[in-house]
C-alpha positions as CSV (number, residue, x, y, z in Angstrom):
1,X,-46.7,-64.1,222.2
2,X,-50.5,-61.6,222.5
3,X,-53.3,-63.6,223.3
4,X,-55.5,-60.3,224.8
5,X,-57.5,-58.3,222.2
6,X,-55.7,-55.3,224.8
7,X,-52.4,-55.5,224.1
8,X,-51.3,-54.2,221.0
9,X,-47.8,-55.4,219.6
10,X,-45.2,-52.1,219.0
11,X,-43.9,-51.4,215.9
12,X,-40.7,-53.3,214.1
13,X,-38.7,-50.2,214.0
14,X,-39.8,-48.7,217.7
15,X,-39.0,-52.3,219.3
16,X,-36.0,-52.0,217.7
17,X,-35.0,-48.8,218.8
18,X,-34.8,-47.1,215.2
19,X,-37.6,-44.6,215.5
20,X,-39.4,-42.8,218.0
21,X,-42.9,-42.3,216.7
22,X,-44.7,-40.0,219.1
23,X,-41.6,-37.5,218.3
24,X,-42.0,-37.8,214.4
25,X,-46.1,-37.3,214.8
26,X,-45.4,-34.2,216.5
27,X,-42.5,-32.9,214.2
28,X,-45.0,-34.3,210.7
29,X,-48.0,-32.4,212.5
30,X,-46.2,-28.6,211.6
31,X,-45.9,-30.2,207.5
32,X,-42.6,-28.4,207.3
33,X,-39.7,-29.9,205.3
34,X,-37.6,-31.2,207.7
35,X,-33.8,-31.3,208.0
36,X,-32.7,-34.4,209.0
37,X,-28.8,-34.5,210.3
38,X,-27.6,-37.9,210.5
39,X,-23.9,-38.6,211.7
40,X,-22.3,-41.5,210.6
41,X,-18.7,-42.7,211.7
42,X,-17.1,-40.6,209.0
43,X,-18.9,-38.7,207.2
44,X,-22.6,-36.1,208.0
45,X,-25.7,-36.6,206.4
46,X,-28.4,-33.9,205.5
47,X,-31.3,-33.8,203.7
48,X,-34.3,-31.8,202.9
49,X,-37.0,-33.8,203.5
50,X,-41.1,-33.6,202.4
51,X,-43.6,-36.1,204.1
52,X,-46.2,-37.9,201.6
53,X,-48.9,-40.0,202.6
54,X,-47.1,-42.9,200.7
55,X,-43.6,-42.2,202.2
56,X,-40.8,-39.4,202.7
57,X,-40.1,-37.6,200.2
58,X,-36.5,-36.5,199.9
59,X,-35.7,-32.9,197.8
60,X,-31.9,-32.4,198.4
61,X,-29.4,-35.0,199.9
62,X,-25.8,-33.7,200.7
63,X,-22.6,-34.9,202.4
64,X,-20.0,-33.9,203.7
65,X,-17.7,-35.8,201.0
66,X,-19.3,-33.5,198.4
67,X,-16.9,-30.6,200.3
68,X,-14.4,-32.3,197.8
69,X,-15.8,-30.3,195.0
70,X,-15.2,-26.6,196.6
71,X,-11.6,-27.8,197.8
72,X,-12.2,-28.9,201.6
73,X,-9.7,-31.9,202.1
74,X,-9.4,-32.0,206.0
75,X,-11.7,-34.6,208.1
76,X,-14.9,-35.0,207.0
77,X,-16.6,-35.3,210.4
78,X,-15.4,-32.7,212.4
79,X,-17.1,-29.0,213.0
80,X,-15.7,-26.9,210.3
81,X,-16.8,-29.5,207.6
82,X,-20.4,-29.9,209.1
83,X,-20.5,-26.1,209.2
84,X,-19.8,-26.4,206.1
85,X,-22.5,-28.6,204.5
86,X,-24.9,-26.4,206.9
87,X,-23.8,-23.8,204.6
88,X,-24.0,-25.9,201.0
89,X,-27.3,-27.5,202.2
90,X,-29.3,-23.6,202.9
91,X,-27.8,-22.0,199.9
92,X,-29.1,-25.1,197.6
93,X,-32.4,-25.2,199.6
94,X,-33.2,-21.5,198.4
95,X,-31.9,-22.9,195.4
96,X,-35.1,-25.3,194.8
97,X,-37.1,-22.7,196.6
98,X,-37.3,-24.1,200.7
99,X,-36.9,-21.2,203.0
100,X,-38.1,-22.9,206.5
101,X,-37.4,-25.9,208.0
102,X,-37.5,-27.5,210.9
103,X,-34.7,-29.3,212.4
104,X,-34.3,-33.2,213.1
105,X,-31.4,-35.0,214.4
106,X,-33.5,-38.1,214.9
107,X,-32.4,-40.3,218.3
108,X,-29.1,-38.9,218.1
109,X,-28.2,-37.1,221.7
110,X,-28.9,-33.1,221.9
111,X,-25.2,-31.8,222.8
112,X,-24.9,-28.1,222.7
113,X,-21.8,-27.0,220.5
114,X,-22.0,-30.9,219.0
115,X,-21.2,-30.9,214.8
116,X,-25.1,-31.7,214.3
117,X,-25.7,-28.3,215.3
118,X,-23.1,-26.8,213.6
119,X,-24.2,-27.9,210.7
120,X,-27.8,-25.9,211.3
121,X,-25.3,-22.9,212.6
122,X,-24.6,-23.2,209.1
123,X,-28.2,-23.2,207.4
124,X,-28.7,-20.6,209.2
125,X,-26.0,-18.4,208.4
126,X,-27.0,-19.7,204.5
127,X,-30.2,-17.8,205.2
128,X,-32.6,-20.8,206.2
129,X,-35.2,-19.9,208.4
130,X,-35.1,-22.3,211.5
131,X,-37.2,-22.2,214.9
132,X,-33.7,-22.4,217.3
133,X,-32.0,-21.0,220.4
134,X,-28.9,-19.7,219.2
135,X,-27.0,-21.2,222.6
136,X,-26.4,-24.2,221.2
137,X,-23.9,-23.5,218.4
138,X,-20.5,-24.3,218.8
139,X,-18.3,-21.2,219.3
140,X,-17.3,-19.3,215.7
141,X,-13.6,-20.4,216.9
142,X,-14.7,-24.1,217.2
143,X,-16.7,-23.2,213.7
144,X,-13.4,-22.1,212.0
145,X,-11.4,-24.9,213.0
146,X,-8.6,-22.6,215.0
147,X,-9.4,-25.2,218.2
148,X,-7.8,-27.7,215.9
149,X,-5.0,-25.3,214.6
150,X,-4.0,-24.7,218.3
151,X,-4.1,-28.7,219.2
152,X,-1.8,-29.1,215.8
153,X,0.9,-26.3,216.8
154,X,0.9,-27.6,220.5
155,X,2.1,-31.4,219.8
156,X,3.6,-30.6,216.4
157,X,7.2,-31.7,217.3
158,X,5.9,-34.9,218.6
159,X,4.7,-38.6,217.3
160,X,1.4,-37.6,218.2
161,X,1.1,-35.7,215.8
162,X,1.9,-37.9,212.9
163,X,-1.0,-40.1,214.0
164,X,-3.5,-37.9,215.0
165,X,-2.9,-36.4,211.6
166,X,-1.9,-38.9,209.6
167,X,-4.9,-38.4,206.6
168,X,-4.1,-35.2,207.0
169,X,-0.4,-35.4,205.9
170,X,-1.9,-37.8,203.2
171,X,-3.7,-35.4,201.4
172,X,-0.7,-32.8,201.9
173,X,-2.4,-30.5,203.8
174,X,-1.9,-29.2,207.1
175,X,-4.1,-28.9,209.9
176,X,-1.7,-25.1,210.6
177,X,-4.6,-24.2,207.9
178,X,-7.4,-25.2,208.5
179,X,-9.4,-22.0,209.2
180,X,-7.4,-20.1,206.4
181,X,-9.2,-23.4,204.1
182,X,-12.5,-23.3,206.3
183,X,-12.7,-19.6,204.8
184,X,-12.2,-19.9,201.4
185,X,-14.1,-22.9,200.7
186,X,-17.0,-21.2,202.3
187,X,-16.2,-18.6,199.6
188,X,-17.1,-21.0,197.3
189,X,-20.0,-22.4,197.9
190,X,-21.2,-18.7,198.4
191,X,-20.4,-17.7,194.8
192,X,-22.3,-20.9,193.3
């Protein structure tokens, strides 16, 4: 393997592609709390993390499944639920005395208008101070779920509707009413 003193074996997480240490050191150098957002198959996770010498300290951890406490019965990995997660994270962070954060998406691809940036938009709208260019946010129509309503109304009388929205039908909610529910849940989060 390494036979020369000049050769240094890279760290295991670097070799396996789990951590970009160059980017991580830049982020940690600011000494600000990080808003870490990770996207899984069916949920999105948002955490507030502080760097400590003996390991990162998680101050707050929320997932889109936490939105069920506020009446959200729709999918947990779409843009409206991502926005609500960011909004809830922003409200809870202010309760913990955190007003300024750095956004961290890790190794996820940075795509304009993606659900990761919907989380960031929710955090910014709740009053959290994050240095960001607003052009990367999804549109208000997508944040409120109007695009889901439009699509559902177009395919309403087809077989695709039952397949595409089977989970919504099982939860006894209509995709045509997602923006109404979105506003109700956002209001409940803001009141807490």
